[in-house]
C-alpha positions as semicolon CSV with decimal commas, in nm:
position;residue;x (nm);y (nm);z (nm)
1;M;11,077;-2,483;21,303
2;K;11,290;-2,377;21,008
3;R;11,026;-2,498;20,759
4;F;10,759;-2,310;20,952
5;I;10,952;-1,983;20,927
6;Q;11,028;-2,042;20,558
7;F;10,660;-2,108;20,485
8;F;10,543;-1,786;20,648
9;G;10,832;-1,595;20,494
10;R;10,726;-1,705;20,146
11;K;10,363;-1,615;20,220
12;F;10,472;-1,274;20,354
13;I;10,679;-1,199;20,043
14;Q;10,402;-1,326;19,813
15;F;10,144;-1,104;19,987
16;F;10,349;-0,789;19,945
17;S;10,441;-0,879;19,588
18;E;10,074;-0,912;19,496
19;L;9,991;-0,595;19,690
20;G;10,254;-0,409;19,486
21;E;10,112;-0,542;19,158
22;Y;9,762;-0,435;19,264
23;S;9,889;-0,088;19,357
24;R;10,059;-0,050;19,018
25;M;9,744;-0,156;18,837
26;M;9,525;0,086;19,036
27;S;9,767;0,374;18,974
28;Q;9,754;0,303;18,599
29;V;9,373;0,303;18,613
30;I;9,365;0,634;18,798
31;L;9,616;0,792;18,560
32;S;9,419;0,681;18,254
33;L;9,087;0,826;18,376
34;G;9,165;1,148;18,190
35;R;9,136;0,964;17,859
36;V;8,773;0,876;17,931
37;F;8,658;1,220;17,827
38;K;8,865;1,212;17,509
39;D;8,739;0,870;17,397
40;R;8,370;0,904;17,489
41;R;8,244;0,793;17,149
42;L;8,468;0,486;17,147
43;I;8,355;0,391;17,497
44;V;7,987;0,422;17,404
45;D;8,041;0,215;17,088
46;Q;8,213;-0,058;17,288
47;M;7,937;-0,058;17,548
48;L;7,678;-0,098;17,274
49;H;7,874;-0,377;17,110
50;V;7,926;-0,571;17,433
51;G;7,584;-0,506;17,583
52;V;7,309;-0,448;17,330
53;N;7,447;-0,652;17,044
54;S;7,478;-0,963;17,264
55;L;7,115;-0,966;17,380
56;V;7,022;-1,232;17,124
57;L;7,296;-1,464;17,249
58;V;7,201;-1,399;17,612
59;G;6,838;-1,476;17,531
60;I;6,921;-1,805;17,358
61;I;7,146;-1,915;17,645
62;G;6,877;-1,819;17,896
63;L;6,615;-2,015;17,704
64;F;6,820;-2,335;17,701
65;T;6,929;-2,293;18,064
66;G;6,566;-2,252;18,168
67;A;6,463;-2,556;17,966
68;V;6,729;-2,773;18,130
69;S;6,635;-2,646;18,476
70;C;6,269;-2,718;18,408
71;W;6,350;-3,068;18,282
72;Q;6,559;-3,147;18,590
73;A;6,299;-3,010;18,831
74;A;6,025;-3,215;18,665
75;Y;6,245;-3,526;18,686
76;Q;6,305;-3,468;19,057
77;I;5,936;-3,411;19,124
78;K;5,850;-3,730;18,938
79;G;6,117;-3,921;19,133
80;F;5,963;-3,825;19,468
81;N;5,607;-3,892;19,343
82;I;5,500;-3,555;19,478
83;I;5,280;-3,466;19,184
84;Q;5,144;-3,693;18,915
85;L;5,228;-3,525;18,589
86;S;5,067;-3,695;18,295
87;W;5,305;-3,545;18,041
88;L;5,604;-3,692;18,228
89;S;5,478;-4,048;18,215
90;N;5,625;-4,096;17,866
91;Y;5,983;-4,031;17,984
């Protein structure tokens, strides 16, 4: 019984500790919202850098992910003999 109470006591303290950390973080976010209007140019530059300038990388990753997915799907279809694909017969 003692271990049971200790377990729930630790979980109770951990919950409120994390709730306090979350509350502090949210209060800092709310207090720093006033700086958004001062640093508009910096925010737009960062958004461009993170979003637009990474489109090439996102495209390359998407291309290879699609190729692997296509390869695996074709392998599965060939394994079940659902469709005879002539271009898969070499693999």
